[in-house]
C-alpha positions as CSV (number, residue, x, y, z in Angstrom):
1,M,63.4,-54.9,38.9
2,K,62.7,-51.8,36.4
3,D,59.6,-50.4,37.2
4,N,56.7,-51.4,34.8
5,P,55.6,-49.0,32.7
6,S,52.3,-50.9,33.2
7,S,52.9,-49.5,36.7
8,F,50.6,-46.7,38.4
9,D,52.6,-42.8,38.8
10,A,49.3,-40.8,40.3
11,R,51.5,-37.6,40.1
12,S,51.1,-37.4,36.4
13,A,47.5,-37.4,36.4
14,Y,47.9,-34.4,39.1
15,D,50.6,-31.5,38.0
16,S,47.9,-29.6,35.7
17,S,49.9,-27.0,36.6
18,R,52.8,-27.7,34.3
19,C,50.4,-27.9,30.8
20,S,49.5,-24.6,29.6
21,S,46.7,-25.9,27.5
22,R,44.2,-28.7,27.9
23,R,45.7,-30.5,24.9
24,Q,49.2,-30.7,26.5
25,F,47.8,-32.3,29.7
26,L,46.3,-34.7,27.9
27,A,49.4,-35.4,25.8
28,S,52.0,-35.5,28.6
29,N,49.6,-37.8,30.9
30,A,48.6,-40.4,28.5
31,F,49.6,-43.5,31.1
32,G,50.0,-44.5,34.1
33,I,46.7,-45.4,36.2
34,G,44.6,-43.3,33.1
35,S,44.1,-45.7,30.8
36,F,42.7,-48.6,32.8
37,A,38.8,-46.5,34.3
38,L,35.8,-44.7,32.7
39,A,33.7,-44.7,35.7
40,A,33.5,-42.3,37.5
41,L,33.2,-40.3,34.2
42,L,30.5,-42.1,32.6
43,R,28.1,-42.2,35.2
44,D,29.1,-38.3,35.8
45,E,27.5,-37.7,32.5
46,G,24.8,-40.1,32.3
47,L,26.5,-42.1,29.4
48,L,25.2,-45.9,30.8
49,A,26.7,-49.3,28.8
50,S,24.5,-51.6,26.2
51,P,23.6,-54.7,28.3
52,P,26.0,-57.5,28.4
53,G,26.4,-59.9,26.0
54,K,24.7,-57.5,23.3
55,P,27.7,-55.9,20.8
56,V,26.9,-52.9,19.5
57,E,29.4,-51.2,16.7
58,N,31.0,-47.9,18.2
59,A,28.9,-48.6,21.6
60,I,30.5,-46.7,24.5
61,N,32.5,-49.5,27.4
62,D,32.8,-48.3,30.2
63,L,33.4,-49.7,33.6
64,Q,29.8,-48.9,35.3
65,R,28.6,-51.5,37.0
66,R,26.4,-54.4,35.3
67,S,24.0,-56.8,36.4
68,P,25.4,-60.4,34.8
69,A,22.9,-62.0,33.0
70,S,21.7,-64.5,35.3
71,A,22.3,-65.0,39.3
72,P,26.2,-65.1,40.3
73,R,27.4,-67.2,42.8
74,A,30.5,-65.2,43.0
75,T,30.9,-61.3,42.7
76,A,34.9,-61.3,42.1
77,M,38.6,-63.6,41.2
78,I,41.3,-63.9,42.4
79,S,43.7,-66.1,40.5
80,M,47.3,-67.2,42.3
81,F,49.0,-68.3,38.4
82,M,51.8,-70.5,38.7
83,H,54.2,-70.0,35.3
84,G,56.4,-72.9,34.8
85,G,53.3,-76.0,35.1
86,P,53.9,-77.4,38.6
87,A,54.6,-81.4,39.0
88,H,50.7,-82.7,39.4
89,M,52.1,-86.3,40.2
90,D,54.5,-84.6,43.3
91,L,51.8,-82.2,44.4
92,L,48.3,-83.2,43.6
93,D,48.2,-86.0,41.7
94,P,49.2,-89.5,43.7
95,K,50.4,-91.9,41.1
96,P,51.1,-94.9,43.0
97,E,51.8,-97.1,39.8
98,L,54.2,-94.6,38.6
99,T,55.8,-95.2,42.0
100,K,56.0,-99.2,41.5
101,H,57.6,-99.1,38.1
102,H,60.0,-96.1,39.2
103,G,63.4,-96.7,36.5
104,Q,61.1,-98.5,34.0
105,D,60.9,-97.7,30.6
106,Y,57.9,-96.1,29.9
107,D,55.5,-98.0,26.6
108,G,53.2,-95.2,26.0
109,E,54.6,-92.4,23.4
110,V,55.9,-88.7,24.9
111,A,56.3,-85.5,22.9
112,F,59.4,-84.2,24.7
113,S,60.6,-80.0,24.8
114,F,63.6,-80.7,24.9
115,V,65.0,-84.4,23.3
116,N,68.9,-83.9,24.3
117,R,67.8,-84.9,27.6
118,A,64.8,-86.9,26.8
119,S,64.2,-90.1,28.7
120,K,61.7,-92.6,28.9
121,K,62.9,-93.9,32.6
122,L,59.3,-94.0,34.4
123,F,60.7,-91.2,37.5
124,G,58.5,-91.8,40.9
125,S,57.5,-89.0,42.8
126,P,60.2,-88.1,45.6
127,W,57.2,-87.3,48.0
128,K,55.0,-88.8,49.9
129,F,51.1,-88.4,49.7
130,S,48.6,-88.6,52.5
131,P,44.9,-88.1,52.8
132,H,44.0,-85.0,54.5
133,G,40.2,-83.2,56.1
134,Q,36.9,-85.0,56.3
135,C,37.2,-85.5,52.3
136,G,40.0,-87.2,52.4
137,T,41.6,-85.9,49.6
138,E,45.7,-86.8,49.2
139,V,48.0,-83.9,49.0
140,S,51.8,-84.4,48.6
141,E,53.8,-83.4,51.7
142,L,55.8,-80.4,50.0
143,L,52.1,-78.6,50.0
144,P,51.4,-79.0,54.3
145,H,49.5,-76.0,54.7
146,T,46.9,-76.5,51.3
147,A,46.3,-80.0,52.7
148,G,45.2,-78.3,56.0
149,I,42.7,-77.1,53.3
150,V,41.5,-79.9,50.9
151,D,37.7,-79.7,52.7
152,D,37.9,-75.7,50.9
153,I,38.7,-76.5,47.3
154,C,38.2,-78.7,44.3
155,V,40.4,-80.4,42.6
156,V,40.9,-81.0,39.0
157,R,42.9,-83.6,37.8
158,S,42.5,-83.8,34.5
159,M,43.6,-80.4,33.1
160,H,44.4,-80.6,29.0
161,T,45.8,-78.0,26.5
162,G,46.9,-80.7,23.9
163,H,49.9,-78.3,24.1
164,N,53.3,-78.8,26.0
165,G,54.6,-75.0,25.0
166,H,54.3,-72.0,27.3
167,E,53.4,-69.4,26.0
168,V,51.2,-71.4,23.4
169,S,49.2,-73.0,26.7
170,I,48.8,-69.4,29.0
171,R,47.7,-68.1,25.6
172,Y,45.1,-70.7,25.7
173,F,44.1,-70.4,29.8
174,H,44.3,-66.7,29.3
175,G,42.8,-65.3,25.8
176,G,40.6,-68.3,25.1
177,I,43.0,-69.6,21.7
178,P,45.8,-71.8,22.1
179,A,49.5,-69.0,20.8
180,V,47.5,-66.4,19.4
181,T,48.3,-62.9,21.1
182,G,46.2,-59.9,20.7
183,R,43.6,-60.6,22.4
184,P,41.1,-60.0,25.3
185,T,42.1,-62.1,28.7
186,M,39.6,-63.4,30.9
187,G,40.3,-60.4,33.6
188,S,39.8,-58.1,30.8
189,W,36.1,-60.8,29.6
190,I,34.9,-60.3,33.3
191,T,35.9,-56.2,33.4
192,Y,33.7,-55.8,30.5
193,G,31.1,-58.1,31.1
194,L,30.1,-56.8,34.8
195,G,32.1,-53.6,35.3
196,S,32.8,-52.4,38.7
197,E,32.2,-52.3,41.9
198,N,34.2,-49.6,42.7
199,R,34.5,-45.9,41.3
200,N,37.9,-45.2,43.2
201,L,39.7,-48.5,42.5
202,P,40.6,-50.3,39.2
203,A,38.3,-53.3,38.6
204,Y,41.7,-55.3,37.0
205,L,44.3,-55.2,39.4
206,V,47.7,-57.9,38.8
207,L,50.1,-57.7,41.6
208,A,54.0,-58.3,39.8
209,D,56.4,-60.1,41.4
210,P,59.8,-58.9,42.5
211,G,61.5,-60.9,40.0
212,G,60.1,-58.9,36.8
213,H,57.9,-60.2,34.9
214,P,55.9,-63.7,34.6
215,V,56.9,-65.9,30.7
216,D,54.7,-63.8,28.1
217,G,54.6,-60.7,29.7
218,T,51.9,-58.1,29.4
219,H,49.9,-60.9,27.2
220,N,48.9,-62.1,30.3
221,W,46.8,-59.2,31.3
222,S,46.7,-57.4,28.2
223,S,42.5,-56.0,27.0
224,G,43.9,-57.2,23.5
225,F,40.8,-55.3,21.1
226,M,39.1,-54.1,23.8
227,P,39.6,-50.4,25.0
228,P,42.5,-50.4,27.8
229,L,40.6,-49.3,29.7
230,F,39.6,-53.4,30.4
231,Q,43.5,-54.2,30.8
232,G,45.3,-55.3,33.6
233,T,46.7,-52.6,35.8
234,V,50.0,-53.0,37.5
235,L,50.5,-52.4,41.0
236,R,54.7,-52.6,41.3
237,S,56.2,-55.1,43.1
238,E,57.0,-53.4,46.1
239,E,56.9,-50.4,48.3
240,P,56.2,-47.6,47.2
241,R,53.0,-49.9,45.0
242,I,51.6,-46.3,43.6
243,F,54.6,-43.8,42.7
244,N,53.6,-40.3,44.1
245,L,50.1,-41.6,45.2
246,D,49.9,-38.0,47.2
247,P,49.9,-34.6,44.9
248,P,52.7,-32.0,45.4
249,P,52.2,-29.6,48.1
250,S,51.3,-26.8,45.6
251,L,48.6,-28.8,44.4
252,R,47.3,-29.7,48.0
253,G,43.5,-28.6,48.7
254,P,41.1,-26.2,47.2
255,L,43.3,-25.2,44.2
256,Q,43.5,-28.6,43.6
257,Q,40.0,-29.0,43.9
258,Q,39.3,-26.4,41.3
259,N,42.0,-27.9,38.8
260,L,39.7,-30.5,38.5
261,Q,36.6,-29.2,38.5
262,L,38.2,-27.0,35.7
263,L,39.4,-30.5,33.6
264,A,36.2,-32.0,34.5
265,A,34.5,-29.4,32.5
266,L,36.7,-28.8,29.9
267,N,36.4,-32.8,29.5
268,R,32.4,-32.8,29.6
269,R,32.7,-29.9,26.5
270,H,34.9,-32.0,24.5
271,L,33.2,-35.4,24.8
272,E,30.4,-34.1,23.3
273,Q,32.2,-32.5,20.5
274,H,33.8,-36.4,19.9
275,P,31.1,-38.9,21.6
276,G,32.5,-42.9,21.6
277,E,35.9,-42.3,21.4
278,S,36.7,-45.2,23.5
279,D,40.7,-44.3,23.7
280,L,40.5,-40.5,24.6
281,E,36.8,-41.1,27.3
282,A,39.4,-43.9,28.9
283,R,42.3,-41.1,29.1
284,I,39.8,-38.3,30.3
285,A,38.1,-40.8,32.9
286,S,42.3,-41.8,34.3
287,Y,42.5,-38.4,35.4
288,E,39.3,-38.9,37.8
289,L,40.3,-42.3,38.8
290,A,43.4,-40.6,40.0
291,A,42.0,-38.3,42.2
292,A,39.6,-40.8,43.9
293,M,42.5,-43.3,44.7
294,Q,44.0,-40.6,47.0
295,T,42.4,-41.8,49.7
296,E,42.0,-45.7,48.9
297,A,43.8,-46.7,47.5
298,K,46.7,-46.1,49.8
299,E,44.1,-47.3,52.8
300,A,43.9,-50.7,50.7
301,L,47.6,-51.5,50.1
302,D,48.4,-50.4,54.0
303,L,48.9,-54.5,55.3
304,A,49.7,-52.2,58.9
305,Q,46.2,-52.3,59.9
306,E,45.7,-55.5,59.4
307,P,46.4,-57.6,62.9
308,E,49.2,-59.4,63.8
309,H,47.6,-62.8,63.5
310,I,46.5,-62.1,60.3
311,Q,50.0,-61.3,59.3
312,K,51.3,-64.1,60.4
313,L,48.4,-66.5,59.0
314,Y,49.9,-65.6,55.6
315,G,53.7,-65.9,56.6
316,L,54.8,-62.2,57.1
317,D,57.1,-62.8,59.7
318,Q,58.8,-65.5,57.8
319,A,61.7,-64.5,55.0
320,A,60.2,-67.4,52.5
321,T,56.7,-66.4,52.2
322,R,56.6,-62.6,53.2
323,E,56.5,-60.9,49.7
324,Y,53.8,-63.9,48.6
325,G,51.9,-63.7,51.3
326,A,52.0,-59.6,51.1
327,R,50.6,-60.0,47.7
328,C,48.1,-62.3,48.6
329,L,46.6,-60.6,51.4
330,I,46.8,-56.9,49.4
331,A,44.6,-59.6,47.1
332,R,42.2,-59.9,50.1
333,R,42.0,-56.2,51.0
334,L,41.4,-55.3,47.5
335,V,38.9,-57.2,47.0
336,E,36.7,-56.8,49.7
337,R,37.1,-53.4,48.7
338,G,34.9,-54.1,45.2
339,V,38.0,-54.9,42.9
340,R,36.7,-57.3,40.5
341,F,39.8,-59.4,39.2
342,V,43.2,-60.2,40.9
343,Q,46.1,-61.7,39.2
344,L,49.3,-62.5,41.5
345,F,52.2,-63.5,38.9
346,L,56.2,-65.5,39.9
347,G,58.8,-64.2,37.7
348,G,59.7,-66.0,34.7
349,Q,58.4,-69.4,35.2
350,P,59.8,-70.9,38.8
351,W,57.6,-74.0,38.4
352,D,59.3,-74.7,35.4
353,T,61.2,-77.6,37.2
354,H,63.3,-79.5,34.1
355,T,66.8,-80.2,36.4
356,D,67.4,-80.6,40.2
357,I,64.2,-80.9,41.0
358,R,65.1,-82.2,44.2
359,K,65.7,-78.6,45.6
360,N,64.0,-76.4,43.2
361,L,60.0,-78.0,43.5
362,P,60.5,-77.8,47.8
363,A,61.6,-74.0,47.0
364,V,58.7,-72.7,45.1
365,C,55.8,-74.6,47.1
366,E,57.4,-72.8,50.4
367,R,57.3,-69.6,49.3
368,T,54.0,-69.9,47.4
369,D,51.9,-72.8,49.5
370,R,51.5,-71.1,53.1
371,P,49.8,-67.8,51.8
372,A,47.3,-69.8,49.4
373,A,45.7,-71.5,52.3
374,A,45.9,-68.3,54.6
375,L,44.0,-66.9,51.4
376,V,41.2,-69.5,51.4
377,T,41.1,-69.6,55.1
378,D,40.6,-65.9,55.9
379,L,38.2,-65.1,52.5
380,R,36.3,-68.2,55.0
381,Q,36.7,-67.0,58.3
382,R,35.6,-63.0,56.8
383,G,32.5,-64.5,55.0
384,M,33.6,-63.8,51.6
385,L,34.7,-67.2,50.5
386,D,31.6,-68.0,49.0
387,S,31.4,-64.7,46.7
388,T,34.8,-64.4,45.5
389,I,36.4,-67.3,43.4
390,V,40.1,-69.1,43.7
391,H,42.4,-70.6,41.5
392,W,45.7,-71.7,41.8
393,G,47.3,-73.9,38.7
394,G,49.9,-73.1,36.0
395,E,49.2,-73.5,32.3
396,I,50.9,-77.1,32.2
397,G,51.8,-80.4,34.4
398,R,55.4,-81.6,33.7
399,L,56.2,-85.4,31.9
400,P,56.0,-89.0,34.7
401,V,59.4,-89.7,33.1
402,S,63.2,-88.3,33.9
403,E,64.8,-85.6,32.3
404,G,67.9,-86.4,32.0
405,N,69.8,-88.9,33.8
406,L,67.6,-90.4,37.4
407,G,69.6,-88.7,39.7
408,E,70.2,-86.2,41.9
409,G,70.2,-83.7,39.0
410,N,67.0,-84.5,37.4
411,G,63.8,-83.0,36.9
412,R,60.6,-83.4,34.5
413,D,60.1,-81.8,31.0
414,H,56.7,-80.1,30.1
415,N,53.6,-81.6,29.9
416,G,50.2,-80.5,28.0
417,Q,48.5,-83.7,28.1
418,G,47.1,-84.1,32.1
419,F,47.6,-81.7,35.0
420,S,46.0,-80.2,37.5
421,I,44.6,-77.3,39.2
422,W,42.3,-76.1,42.2
423,L,39.6,-74.1,42.7
424,A,37.8,-72.8,45.5
425,G,34.4,-70.5,46.8
426,G,32.5,-69.0,44.2
427,G,30.1,-71.8,44.3
428,F,32.9,-74.7,43.8
429,K,32.4,-77.9,45.7
430,P,34.2,-77.6,48.5
431,G,36.1,-81.2,49.3
432,M,36.0,-82.8,46.4
433,T,38.5,-84.1,43.0
434,Y,37.3,-84.0,40.1
435,G,38.6,-86.0,37.0
436,E,41.5,-88.4,37.0
437,T,44.9,-88.8,33.9
438,D,46.3,-91.9,33.1
439,E,48.3,-94.6,35.9
440,V,51.4,-92.8,35.5
441,G,50.1,-89.5,35.1
442,H,51.0,-88.4,31.7
443,R,47.5,-88.0,29.6
444,A,44.2,-86.5,30.9
445,A,42.2,-90.2,31.0
446,V,38.6,-89.7,32.8
447,N,36.7,-86.3,32.7
448,I,39.4,-83.5,30.5
449,V,39.4,-80.1,30.9
450,T,40.1,-77.7,28.5
451,P,41.0,-73.7,29.0
452,N,37.7,-73.1,27.6
453,D,35.8,-75.7,29.7
454,F,37.5,-73.6,32.7
455,Q,37.0,-70.1,31.2
456,A,32.9,-70.7,30.3
457,T,32.0,-72.1,34.0
458,I,34.2,-69.4,36.0
459,L,31.8,-66.8,33.8
460,N,28.9,-69.0,34.4
461,Q,30.1,-68.4,38.3
462,L,30.0,-64.4,38.0
463,G,26.6,-65.1,35.7
464,L,27.9,-64.5,32.7
465,D,27.3,-67.4,29.7
466,H,30.6,-67.8,27.5
467,S,28.8,-67.9,24.3
468,K,26.7,-64.5,24.7
469,L,29.3,-62.2,25.8
470,M,30.5,-61.0,23.1
471,Y,32.4,-57.6,21.9
472,R,32.6,-57.0,18.3
473,F,35.7,-56.4,16.8
474,N,36.4,-56.2,12.8
475,G,33.2,-57.1,12.1
476,R,32.3,-59.7,13.6
477,E,30.9,-60.9,17.3
478,Q,34.1,-62.2,19.4
479,Q,33.7,-64.3,22.0
480,I,36.2,-65.3,24.9
481,T,36.1,-68.9,23.7
482,D,35.9,-67.7,19.4
483,G,33.8,-70.6,19.1
484,R,35.5,-73.4,20.2
485,P,34.1,-76.0,22.0
486,A,33.5,-75.0,26.0
487,K,31.2,-76.2,28.4
488,V,30.3,-75.1,32.0
489,I,31.5,-78.3,34.5
490,S,28.4,-78.7,36.4
491,E,29.7,-81.4,38.5
492,I,31.8,-79.4,40.4
493,L,29.4,-76.7,41.2
494,T,27.1,-76.6,43.7
495,S,23.2,-76.0,43.0
496,G,21.8,-72.7,42.8
497,G,23.1,-69.1,41.5
498,A,24.1,-69.1,38.2
499,G,24.0,-72.2,36.0
């Protein structure tokens, strides 16, 4: 795997001895961890952000910690995004009628993405469902570890994008509008609205997959029309997760401190001469963050500090779960240290089970099920689940009919009309299901939830009002939902806190 160009490389932030001028220093260090943090510099300068939700043209944007508009139930979020469209009727949404009529022709209207393999033969799930926990939520045998945490999670079975395509629905979930690029993702809106709780780590971190970028690449964590300060910062998918975090020997100690102090003085002078230049301010702040990260980032990413039983909980002792389990554990360690928003992605779209679903679906479940459940369990045991939202889900689901002829090699086509996700912690009601699809799992039929509703509800739990959290761009006040209908799903929330 080629290294992600947006991944950290701290060495460039320290090697000032190779630059003959401040301008050259800035020019040669425009990338790396650079463009993602302004908190330390602006805090030292006493430059305060505008109150959240109050757009001001040419306002200075920063990551200084801000109090939300209302009392929050959560202070951080971890999103395990499952690109490709998990087959809900095989995982979280049992459909006995689908099983009963397996092999019969479906009499409903179906929009196929792959017409050449289209079929209207109903395809009952090959896997058994059974109730679990005190709540009795039914879960597929493919998710035995998720079944063990059903009393901690809220399963939403009525998600609906209205679009069957991957990219159009991904952008709807992340940016608030179907298909449109160039908009800030939800992580960017959250960090814009709340700032950072830790000046030594980026506020918004992306944990990449060794298999490469997910479908739609960097659009998944773009800051769009906001400054790059609010963009997701990508950690490498393998060790070292941050290149050259330690400064070279020739710059360590007093010499490094002298260089950084000189640079800080030059930066202060330049900012006074050019106030409000957000790109320059974000770039300058990168060097401040790089210095602060030397100790804290290394410690946060050091899984050897975790006891053996915790490593086993996440599956680090098993080949199938080791990689994803390590990232789930890193996510917990980052949130524990004040990172505001963490996303985990899978390379490509492994849930896109068009063919050979009997082989491909169990494989991706085996890889992710144990670590995802371990994250919830670990957060609960540490007393962190109440203040941390955990999200699991993809951009679409799958059709109830077979793609290809019924048999060992068949699969399921795309379906954005109805599918499932789950949420835990952060004031979401545990041990419940919400919404329904129709009797075969094709369309959301009861208590339909759109990505805009999802966004409004997440922001609500963080103390933010989606209709009032605005950023002025291109002459108008922008919102994550861009004025589209969106509601907070109060039925899945516990009482108290934001609302």
